C-alpha positions in Angstrom: 148.6 -114.5 -30.9 149.4 -111.9 -28.2 152.8 -112.0 -28.9 152.7 -111.7 -32.7 150.2 -108.8 -32.8 152.8 -107.1 -30.3 155.7 -107.5 -32.9 153.1 -106.2 -35.6 152.1 -109.7 -37.4 148.9 -109.9 -38.0 147.0 -113.4 -38.0 143.6 -113.7 -39.2 140.9 -115.1 -36.7 136.9 -114.6 -36.0 136.4 -115.8 -32.6 139.6 -114.1 -30.7 138.6 -111.3 -28.9 141.1 -109.4 -25.8 138.1 -109.6 -23.6 137.4 -113.0 -23.4 139.6 -116.5 -23.1 140.8 -118.1 -26.0 138.4 -120.4 -27.5 139.9 -121.7 -30.4 137.0 -122.3 -32.5 137.4 -120.4 -35.5 141.0 -122.2 -36.3 141.7 -119.6 -38.4 144.5 -118.7 -36.4 146.6 -121.4 -37.0 150.3 -121.1 -37.2 153.4 -123.7 -37.6 155.4 -124.5 -34.6 158.9 -126.1 -34.8 159.6 -127.5 -31.6 163.1 -129.9 -31.1 162.8 -130.6 -34.7 159.1 -131.3 -34.8 156.7 -129.0 -36.7 153.4 -129.1 -35.8 150.1 -126.5 -36.4 148.2 -124.9 -33.2 146.0 -122.4 -32.8 147.8 -119.3 -32.1 144.9 -117.9 -29.7 145.9 -120.6 -27.0 149.4 -121.9 -28.2 151.8 -120.8 -25.0 155.0 -119.0 -25.9 157.8 -121.0 -24.9 161.9 -120.3 -25.6 163.5 -122.4 -28.2 160.7 -122.4 -30.5 159.8 -121.3 -33.9 156.7 -120.0 -35.6 155.5 -119.7 -39.2 152.8 -117.5 -39.3 152.4 -117.5 -43.1 153.4 -119.9 -45.9 151.2 -122.0 -48.8 150.5 -124.8 -46.3 148.8 -122.4 -43.8 147.2 -120.3 -46.2 145.4 -123.6 -48.0 144.4 -124.7 -44.6 143.0 -121.1 -43.7 141.2 -121.1 -47.0 139.4 -124.4 -46.3 138.2 -123.2 -43.0 136.4 -120.2 -44.5 134.8 -122.3 -47.6 133.9 -124.9 -44.8 132.5 -122.2 -42.4 130.9 -120.7 -45.5 129.1 -123.8 -46.6 128.0 -124.0 -42.9 126.5 -120.7 -43.1 126.0 -119.3 -46.4 124.1 -116.1 -45.5 127.1 -115.2 -42.8 128.1 -111.9 -44.7 131.6 -111.5 -42.4 132.5 -115.2 -43.9 131.6 -114.6 -47.3 133.5 -111.0 -47.2 137.0 -112.9 -45.5 136.7 -115.2 -48.7 136.4 -112.5 -50.8 139.5 -110.5 -49.7 140.9 -113.7 -49.3 141.3 -114.4 -53.1 
């Protein structure tokens, strides 16, 4: 996440804060990493950058997963205004 932010890329998150250790709790910062021909989803706040990888921060699949995560958070915390606002802005 830090490398992406340093390069002007915006990755959504609820739990990331620069003063705290990465926790990967909200899962909104999912990105797709391709390494040695293998693609997988990882949390960008806790993934260690290394040479030889390619990272996709936004595509149809990632957006669908992030939307589902927000909907699950909203189902668990229906009165959480931050979650509700995020979903409204998402659509």
